[in-house]
Structure formats: structure tokens, C-alpha cells
C-alpha positions in Angstrom: -19.5 -5.4 -19.5 -20.7 -8.9 -18.8 -20.5 -9.9 -15.2 -20.0 -6.3 -14.0 -22.3 -4.5 -11.6 -22.5 -0.9 -10.8 -23.1 -0.2 -7.1 -23.3 2.9 -5.0 -20.8 2.8 -2.1 -22.2 4.4 1.0 -20.1 4.8 4.1 -21.3 6.1 7.5 -18.7 7.3 9.9 -19.9 6.6 13.4 -16.7 7.9 15.0 -15.4 4.4 15.7 -12.6 4.6 13.2 -10.9 7.5 11.4 -11.4 7.9 7.6 -7.7 7.3 7.2 -8.1 3.7 8.5 -10.9 2.8 6.0 -9.9 0.9 2.9 -12.2 0.5 -0.1 -11.5 -3.2 -0.1 -13.2 -3.5 3.3 -16.5 -2.7 1.6 -16.3 -5.0 -1.4 -18.3 -8.2 -1.1 -16.5 -11.5 -1.4 -16.2 -12.5 -5.0 -16.3 -9.0 -6.3 -13.4 -6.8 -7.4 -13.0 -3.1 -7.5 -12.8 -1.9 -11.1 -13.3 1.9 -11.4 -14.9 4.9 -9.8 -17.3 6.8 -12.0 -17.3 9.8 -11.8 -13.7 10.0 -10.9 -14.3 12.9 -8.6 -16.1 10.5 -6.2 -13.1 8.3 -5.8 -12.2 7.8 -2.1 -9.1 9.6 -1.2 -7.1 10.2 2.0 -7.3 13.9 3.0 -4.1 15.0 4.8 
């Protein structure tokens, strides 16, 4: 829709933090809001 942007989120793990400590909101630029993950299979999830 208007004012929406589709971006590819790429995260590199350099071993400094565990994946469990990474939040999607840490990678969203100021002024932007997370809307949806498409395709849904790519949605970040914590693996136990």
C-alpha cells in the first residue's frame, strides 16, 4: 500500500550474540514499522 516498502532483511551472525538475543525490531530503521513477513516461512523464529 501507500507508504509501504518491501525490504530484504539480512542478518549476519559474527558470533558476538546468540540468535536468541536478536530481536527483529533491532533491525528496523527509525520511522519504520514491521508489518508482515512474506513468505511466512521466512519469518524469524527462536529455535529451541
